C-alpha positions in Angstrom: 120.8 148.2 93.0 117.2 148.8 93.9 114.5 148.9 91.4 110.5 148.6 91.5 108.4 148.2 88.2 105.6 146.6 86.7 105.4 143.7 84.0 104.0 145.1 80.9 100.6 143.4 80.7 98.0 145.3 78.5 94.9 143.5 80.0 93.6 142.4 83.5 95.9 140.7 85.8 97.1 137.4 84.5 97.6 135.8 87.9 94.1 135.2 89.2 93.5 133.8 85.6 96.5 131.3 85.9 95.1 130.1 89.3 91.5 129.9 88.3 92.1 128.1 85.1 95.2 125.8 85.8 94.0 125.0 89.5 93.4 121.5 88.9 96.7 120.6 87.3 98.7 122.6 89.7 101.2 119.9 90.3 103.0 120.8 87.4 104.5 123.8 89.1 107.3 121.5 90.2 107.7 120.0 86.9 108.4 123.5 85.3 110.6 125.1 87.9 112.9 121.6 88.3 112.6 121.6 84.3 113.9 125.3 84.1 116.6 124.5 87.0 118.1 121.5 84.8 117.9 123.4 81.5 120.3 126.2 83.4 122.5 123.4 84.7 123.1 122.1 80.9 123.7 125.5 79.7 126.9 125.8 81.8 127.8 122.5 80.7 127.2 123.7 76.9 128.9 126.9 77.3 132.2 125.1 79.1 132.2 122.8 76.1 132.0 125.8 73.8 134.9 127.6 75.6 132.6 130.3 76.5 132.9 129.4 80.2 136.5 128.6 81.7 135.5 128.2 85.5 134.8 124.9 87.1 131.7 123.5 86.1 131.6 121.2 89.4 129.0 118.4 89.8 125.8 119.8 88.7 122.8 119.3 91.0 119.2 120.6 91.2 118.1 121.0 94.9 114.4 120.9 95.9 114.0 121.7 99.7 110.6 122.8 101.7 110.3 124.4 105.2 106.6 123.6 106.5 107.1 126.0 109.2 108.1 129.1 106.8 105.8 127.7 104.1 108.3 127.7 101.4 109.3 125.3 98.8 113.0 126.0 97.3 114.4 125.0 93.7 118.1 125.6 93.5 120.6 124.8 91.1 124.2 125.8 90.4 123.9 126.6 86.6 124.2 129.4 84.3 122.6 132.0 86.9 120.9 135.2 85.7 122.2 139.0 86.0 119.5 141.6 87.0 119.0 142.6 83.4 118.8 139.1 82.4 115.9 138.7 84.9 114.2 141.7 83.9 114.4 140.2 80.2 113.6 136.7 80.8 111.2 136.8 83.8 109.4 140.3 82.9 109.3 140.3 79.2 109.9 137.1 77.6 107.8 135.1 79.9 104.9 137.5 79.2 105.5 137.9 75.7 102.4 135.7 74.8 100.4 137.2 77.8 98.2 139.2 75.6 97.4 136.2 73.3 97.0 134.1 76.7 94.3 136.4 78.0 92.2 136.3 74.7 92.3 132.5 74.1 92.6 131.0 77.5 89.0 129.9 77.4 90.2 127.5 74.3 92.5 125.7 76.7 91.4 122.4 78.1 94.4 121.9 80.8 97.4 123.1 82.3 99.7 121.6 79.8 98.1 123.3 77.2 98.1 127.0 78.5 101.3 126.8 80.1 103.4 125.3 77.0 101.3 127.2 74.3 102.1 130.6 76.3 105.5 130.3 77.6 104.4 130.5 81.1 106.3 127.8 82.5 108.1 130.1 85.4 104.8 131.6 86.2 103.0 128.3 87.2 104.8 129.0 90.4 102.0 131.3 91.3 99.2 128.4 91.1 100.8 127.4 94.5 102.7 130.8 95.9 101.1 134.1 97.0 104.8 135.2 96.5 107.7 134.0 94.5 111.5 135.1 94.9 114.6 134.5 92.5 118.1 134.7 94.3 120.5 134.4 91.3 124.4 135.0 90.6 125.4 134.6 86.7 128.6 132.8 85.6 129.7 136.0 84.2 132.8 137.3 85.5 132.2 140.3 87.8 128.3 139.8 88.0 126.7 141.0 91.0 123.8 138.6 92.4 120.6 139.8 92.0 117.1 139.4 93.7 113.5 139.1 92.2 110.6 139.2 94.3 106.6 139.2 92.8 103.6 138.9 94.8 101.6 137.5 92.1 100.2 141.0 90.9 102.0 142.9 88.0 104.4 144.6 90.3 108.1 143.4 91.0 111.0 144.6 92.8 114.5 143.8 92.0 117.7 144.5 94.2 120.9 143.4 95.1 120.9 139.5 96.0 122.6 137.5 98.5 123.8 134.4 96.5 127.4 133.8 96.7 127.9 131.0 94.5 126.9 130.6 90.8 123.2 129.4 89.7 119.8 130.4 90.7 117.2 129.8 93.8 113.2 129.9 93.0 111.8 130.3 96.3 108.0 129.9 96.9 106.1 131.2 99.4 103.1 128.6 99.2 99.4 130.0 99.6 97.1 128.8 102.0 95.0 126.8 99.5 98.1 124.8 98.7 99.7 123.6 101.9 99.3 120.1 100.6 102.7 120.6 98.5 104.6 121.4 101.9 104.7 117.5 102.5 107.8 115.3 101.9 105.3 112.4 100.5 103.7 114.7 98.1 106.7 116.4 96.7 108.3 113.2 96.2 105.4 111.7 94.5 105.4 114.6 92.1 109.2 114.4 91.3 109.2 110.6 90.9 106.3 111.4 88.3 107.8 113.9 86.4 111.8 113.9 87.2 112.7 110.6 87.5 114.7 110.6 84.3 115.8 114.2 84.1 119.5 114.3 82.9 121.0 116.1 85.8 120.7 114.8 89.5 117.8 116.2 91.5 118.2 115.9 95.1 115.3 115.9 97.8 116.7 115.6 101.2 118.4 112.7 102.5 117.2 109.0 102.9 118.8 106.2 104.9 120.4 103.2 103.6 122.7 100.5 105.0 126.4 99.7 104.4 128.8 96.9 105.8 130.2 97.3 109.2 132.5 94.4 109.3 131.6 91.2 111.2 130.0 90.3 114.5 131.4 87.5 116.8 129.8 84.7 114.8 131.5 86.0 111.6 128.4 87.2 110.2 128.2 90.6 108.2 127.1 93.4 110.1 125.5 96.8 108.9 124.8 100.1 109.9 122.6 102.8 108.8 123.7 105.8 107.1 122.2 109.0 105.7 122.9 109.8 102.0 121.5 112.2 99.6 118.1 111.3 98.3 118.8 111.6 94.4 115.2 110.9 92.8 116.3 110.4 89.3 118.0 108.1 87.0 120.1 110.6 84.7 121.0 108.1 82.0 117.8 105.9 81.3 118.1 103.0 78.7 116.6 104.7 76.1 119.1 107.5 76.0 121.8 105.0 75.4 122.8 103.4 72.0 121.3 99.7 71.5 124.7 98.5 71.0 125.6 99.7 74.9 122.8 97.5 76.3 122.0 93.8 77.0 118.9 91.9 77.6 119.4 92.3 81.3 119.5 96.0 81.0 116.3 96.3 79.2 114.5 94.0 81.7 116.3 96.0 84.5 114.7 99.1 82.9 111.0 97.8 82.5 111.1 96.9 86.1 112.3 100.7 86.7 109.5 101.9 84.6 106.8 99.2 86.5 108.0 98.3 89.8 104.5 96.8 90.2 104.3 94.3 87.3 104.6 90.6 87.7 105.5 89.7 84.6 108.4 90.3 82.3 108.2 91.4 78.6 108.1 89.1 75.7 110.6 91.1 73.6 111.2 95.0 73.1 112.0 97.7 70.2 114.5 100.1 70.7 113.5 103.4 68.7 116.3 105.6 67.6 115.9 108.1 64.6 117.2 111.7 64.2 115.9 112.1 60.5 113.1 113.5 59.6 112.1 113.8 63.3 113.7 113.4 66.4 112.7 110.4 68.4 114.0 107.9 71.0 112.2 105.1 73.2 111.9 101.5 74.1 108.8 99.9 73.7 107.9 96.8 75.5 105.6 93.8 74.3 104.0 92.7 77.5 102.0 89.4 77.9 98.6 90.5 77.0 96.6 87.5 76.4 92.7 88.3 76.3 92.6 91.3 78.5 92.3 94.4 76.3 91.1 97.3 78.5 93.3 96.8 81.5 96.7 97.0 79.4 96.2 100.6 77.8 98.1 103.7 78.7 101.3 102.0 79.9 103.2 104.3 77.2 104.9 107.1 78.9 105.9 110.1 76.6 108.8 112.5 77.4 110.4 115.5 76.0 114.1 115.6 76.8 113.7 113.3 79.5 110.9 115.5 81.3 107.6 113.3 81.7 104.6 114.9 80.1 101.8 112.3 79.8 100.9 108.5 79.7 97.9 109.4 77.3 99.7 109.0 74.2 96.5 107.8 71.8 96.9 110.6 69.2 101.0 110.0 68.9 100.9 106.3 69.1 98.4 104.1 66.9 95.4 102.7 68.8 96.5 99.3 68.7 99.9 100.2 69.9 98.4 101.4 72.9 98.5 97.8 74.1 102.4 98.1 74.3 104.4 99.6 77.6 107.3 101.5 77.5 108.6 105.0 76.6 108.7 107.4 73.8 110.7 110.8 73.9 110.4 113.4 71.4 111.2 117.3 71.5 109.3 117.2 67.7 106.0 116.4 68.9 103.8 119.6 69.6 103.0 118.7 73.2 101.0 121.6 74.5 98.3 122.3 71.7 94.9 121.4 71.3 94.3 117.7 70.3 92.9 118.7 66.8 96.2 120.2 66.2 98.1 117.3 67.5 96.4 115.0 65.3 97.0 116.9 62.0 100.4 117.8 62.9 102.6 116.3 59.9 105.5 115.2 62.5 102.9 113.2 64.6 101.9 111.4 61.4 105.3 110.5 60.4 106.1 109.4 64.1 102.8 107.4 63.8 103.7 105.9 61.0 107.7 105.1 61.8 106.4 103.5 65.1 104.1 101.1 63.2 106.8 100.2 60.9 109.3 99.5 63.4 106.8 97.2 65.4 105.9 95.4 62.3 109.7 94.7 61.0 110.4 93.6 64.7 107.6 91.1 64.8 108.3 90.0 61.2 112.2 89.8 62.3 111.4 87.2 65.3 108.8 85.0 63.1 111.8 84.7 60.6 114.4 84.1 62.9 112.3 81.6 65.6 109.2 80.4 64.1 108.5 77.8 66.8 109.4 80.3 69.6 106.8 82.9 67.9 104.3 80.2 67.9 104.9 79.7 71.7 104.1 83.3 72.4 101.0 83.8 70.2 98.6 83.3 72.9 100.3 86.4 74.3 100.7 88.5 71.4 97.8 87.3 68.8 95.5 89.7 70.2 97.8 92.5 70.0 98.3 91.6 66.0 95.0 90.9 65.2 93.8 94.5 67.0 96.6 96.0 64.6 95.5 94.1 61.4 91.7 95.1 62.0 92.8 98.8 62.5 95.9 99.8 60.6 96.1 98.8 57.0 100.0 99.3 56.6 100.5 96.9 59.6 98.0 94.5 58.2 100.0 94.3 54.9 103.0 93.1 56.7 101.2 91.2 59.4 99.4 88.8 56.8 102.8 87.1 56.8 103.6 86.3 60.4 99.7 86.2 61.9 98.9 83.0 62.9 95.9 80.6 62.8 95.9 77.7 65.3 93.3 74.8 65.0 91.9 72.5 67.5 95.0 70.3 67.0 97.2 73.1 68.5 98.7 73.5 65.0 100.0 76.9 63.6 99.6 78.0 60.1 100.0 81.6 58.6 97.2 82.8 56.5 98.5 81.4 53.3 99.2 78.1 54.8 95.9 77.6 56.0 94.5 78.2 52.4 96.4 75.9 50.9 95.8 73.3 53.6 92.0 73.4 53.1 91.3 74.9 49.5 90.8 71.4 48.0 89.0 69.7 51.1 86.4 72.4 52.4 85.2 73.2 49.3 81.3 73.3 48.6 79.4 72.7 45.5 79.5 76.2 44.6 83.4 76.7 45.0 83.6 78.5 48.1 86.3 77.5 50.5 85.0 77.0 53.9 87.1 77.8 57.2 85.3 76.0 60.0 85.9 77.6 63.4 85.1 77.2 67.2 84.4 79.8 69.5 84.6 77.5 72.5 86.1 74.3 72.0 84.7 72.6 75.2 81.2 73.6 74.6 81.5 72.9 70.8 83.3 69.6 70.9 80.3 67.4 69.5 80.4 69.4 66.6 84.0 69.6 66.3 84.1 65.9 66.3 81.4 65.6 63.6 83.7 67.7 61.4 86.9 66.3 62.0 85.5 62.7 61.6 85.0 63.8 57.9 88.4 65.0 57.6 87.7 68.7 58.0 90.0 71.0 59.9 88.5 73.4 62.7 90.3 76.5 63.7 90.1 77.8 67.3 88.7 81.7 67.1 87.8 82.3 71.0 89.4 85.9 71.5 87.3 89.0 72.3 88.4 90.2 68.7 87.8 87.1 66.5 84.1 88.1 66.0 85.5 91.0 64.0 88.8 89.1 62.8 86.6 86.3 61.0 85.2 89.0 59.0 88.8 90.2 57.8 89.7 86.5 57.1 86.9 86.4 54.9 88.0 89.5 52.9 91.7 88.9 52.9 92.2 85.2 53.3 91.6 84.3 49.7 89.2 84.4 46.8 85.7 82.8 47.7 86.7 82.2 51.5 83.9 82.2 53.8 84.1 81.5 57.7 81.3 79.3 59.3 81.4 78.6 63.3 81.2 75.2 63.8 77.5 75.1 65.6 75.9 77.3 63.2 74.5 74.3 61.2 74.9 70.7 60.6 78.2 69.8 59.2 76.6 68.9 55.7 75.1 72.3 55.3 77.9 73.7 56.4 79.9 72.7 53.5 77.2 71.2 51.1 78.6 68.8 48.8 76.9 67.4 45.7 76.4 64.2 47.6 72.7 63.3 48.1 71.2 61.3 51.0 67.7 60.0 50.6 65.4 60.7 53.3 64.0 57.3 54.8 60.6 59.1 56.1 57.8 59.4 53.6 56.0 62.8 53.6 53.6 62.1 55.9 56.0 60.5 58.5 58.2 63.8 58.0 55.0 65.7 58.9 54.3 63.8 61.9 57.9 64.1 63.1 58.0 67.7 62.6 54.5 68.4 64.4 55.6 65.9 67.4 59.1 67.7 68.0 57.4 70.9 67.8 54.8 69.6 70.6 57.3 68.3 72.6 59.5 71.3 72.5 56.9 74.1 72.7 59.3 77.0 72.2 58.8 79.8 69.9 62.5 80.5 69.4 63.0 76.7 67.9 62.4 76.0 64.4 62.2 72.3 63.7 63.5 71.1 60.3 63.6 67.2 59.1 66.9 66.6 57.3 68.2 63.5 55.5 71.5 62.6 57.3 73.5 59.7 57.6 72.1 57.2 60.3 75.1 57.4 62.6 74.8 61.3 62.9 73.5 62.8 65.9 69.4 62.4 66.0 68.9 66.4 67.2 71.2 69.4 66.6 70.6 72.7 67.8 72.2 75.4 65.6 72.2 79.5 65.5 72.5 80.7 61.8 76.1 82.2 61.4 75.0 85.7 60.0 72.7 86.6 62.6 75.0 85.2 65.1 78.0 87.2 64.2 75.8 90.4 63.9 74.6 89.8 67.2 78.2 89.2 68.8 79.3 92.3 66.7 76.6 94.4 68.6 77.7 93.0 71.9 81.6 94.3 71.0 80.3 97.7 69.7 80.6 97.0 66.1 78.1 99.0 65.1 75.5 96.4 64.6 73.0 97.6 67.5 70.1 96.7 65.7 70.6 93.0 65.7 71.4 93.1 69.4 67.6 93.7 70.1 66.5 90.8 67.9 66.0 87.7 70.0 67.8 84.2 69.2 66.1 82.0 66.9 67.8 78.4 66.8 67.4 75.7 64.1 66.5 72.3 65.4 67.7 69.8 63.1 66.1 66.2 63.4 67.9 63.4 61.7 65.0 61.7 59.8 67.1 58.9 59.0 68.2 58.0 62.8 66.8 55.1 64.3 65.4 57.1 66.9 63.2 59.2 65.0 61.6 55.8 63.5 61.3 54.3 67.2 59.6 57.8 68.2 57.2 57.6 65.3 56.1 53.8 66.2 55.7 54.8 69.9 52.5 55.8 71.5 52.0 59.8 71.5 53.1 60.3 75.0 55.9 58.1 74.7 56.9 59.6 71.3 57.0 63.1 72.7 58.9 62.2 75.9 61.6 60.5 73.8 61.4 63.6 71.4 61.8 66.2 74.4 64.7 63.9 75.6 66.7 64.2 72.4 65.9 67.9 72.1 67.5 68.3 75.8 70.4 66.2 75.1 71.1 68.4 72.0 70.8 71.5 74.1 72.9 70.1 76.9 75.8 69.6 74.5 75.5 73.1 73.7 75.3 74.5 77.1 71.9 75.8 76.7 70.2 73.4 79.1 69.9 75.3 82.3 67.2 76.0 85.5 64.2 74.2 85.8 64.5 72.6 82.4 67.6 70.9 83.6 66.3 69.7 86.4 63.4 68.1 84.6 65.6 66.4 82.2 67.8 65.0 84.9 64.5 63.6 86.8 63.4 62.2 83.6 66.5 60.5 82.7 66.6 58.6 86.0 62.9 57.6 85.4 64.3 56.4 81.6 67.0 54.2 83.4 
């Protein structure tokens, strides 16, 4: 048997194109060839189960070897094997059935995954790193002769009688000068760990040294000896391929550590995905301890197709807010190697997206109902995630409204409905609006919180990175006429205005004089002084920032589409309590003394807000020492 031929390509040579356009992703050649070897191994097992192969299947194994001196990488399997005719059919014809289309469309492709998967070029990814590729194969069929195929990266090939004596296939890559990085144990191990870690057939890559018990020493302590064993790089039966009924909590935790060996924290809980209609999907999603760190959590979900790793960028398959989860999704029904726009429009992807969202919402609701106290304890870790989901996904929000929690400054927890019931009769203003008071910094806003709680009002804590947006969500969904006001955005009597009227003890001239005196003492364009009639025991001076303007500016900082507001300078309101004894004293003092007292009262208000810094703080301390 000796034959030379030409692969039927009716355009320019495809191999330089593969090398040129796929170069940056050339490591995936190993994924493709190892995956092919696994497929061949599984086929022989399948034929045996169907009674179409009566020989001995034996232990299936894919072997990856390299020879630095000979500059070769060899991928071997003991699977189904091929005859010479099958090599011609599957390698020369079918693998190139999309070649013409490929040549016309490769310019639209963004990466190697897209090109290889779309045009059936998995085997030919070998030419990204090899000048010449050989196949030695022996088919499982009775009486089959071994076959040898070789190709040097042109459209010419040779087929002759092979040398293989056992069933299966060797693919031998003669590595080109630009790809010698792959003739390294470390580099090949790295690629295998990335792409083949959970393939269903054992992958052997050389040997490794381990230790085993070797009796006892003279003191009766156990001895160990070093032995060389096969270096099997994969777990062929990972947790997500098993039924949930087979797994215990420790199995899920052990698998999490296998996925993320560098992680210091254990997950809070997990969801096992297992559906076969109307699409096929398995996987395990873990809830990590998120706290208030949005960015560092992303890209921790790994996407597999039949246990072959594809990518950890799953943002078109998993809803945006679920990108904070960790874990594995495996589905042969996701169109992996096509353009992003097609992926987004694919109906299966949308169904999978909706299914995962529903499963996550159901799991959270289940945990909340089964153990509310435990759920409340976990809120610090999962609250950000749930709020993110509510802001970005309407269907998730519908369910989450039942288990989303609000915490107040007394560390009590309420559902949205419970909190509405708590404050709707107390924190209602004269217009009938229900006012939710909230703090974004409990320590800095302590004085304002104390003033509110002294009046019997409740104050929520909304201090997370998404809470600027979540306040607007609560106003829209929290109930009729609900408004949210930050505790330091005005004096408490203005935040919740009642019909109660307090008379101002200053006459018109005194009021005007106090305003001018404070304006002169403060001497800042961004501070607007107003004299108000408040109770005598309330603070003499308060500094506040308008709720609407502050919220718009906060949204601008977090990319909420309010960029215009981000450029407007802060304008504070300085509320002077016209009924406080200090104001009367200021008016009765000499101009210099009154100005000094006004400045001191204003600086105290700034200090309580954390706004007194630099030279102003130094002056205040100096002045305070003098006054003492």
